[in-house]
N, C-alpha and C positions, 0 to 999 in steps of 0.2 A: 754718569760720567765718572771715570776712574783715572786719577792722576798719581803718578809715582812721586813719593815724598822723599824717600831715602832708604837706607838699610838699617836694620836693627843694630844698635850698638853692642848687643851681646851675642846674638846668634847669626847675624848677617842676612836674615830673611828680608825680602823687600816689603816696605810699608807703603800703603797707598791711602789716598784721600778719596772716598767714594761719596759722590753727591754732596760734598761739603763737610763730611764727617771723617775725621782722622781715624784710621784703623790701627791705632797705637797710642802711645803716650810720649810726651816730650818732657825730659827731666834734665835740667842743667844744660839745655841746648842740644841734647842728644835724643834721637828718636828710638823708641823701644817698641817691639810688637807686644800685643796683649799676653801672649803665652809666657814671655820672659818676665813681664811685670808680675804675673800671677805667681811664678816660681819663686822669685826673690824680691822681697820688698825693697824699694829704693829710697 
């Protein structure tokens, strides 16, 4: 199951929750994709 969570706060890419696992990171209430989190430490 794939559910839309929101858009990345940095690049605007769609972030999804797949089978209960978030494919991104939440920082201070904002969602970020893994690629942006790896580029710049938050």
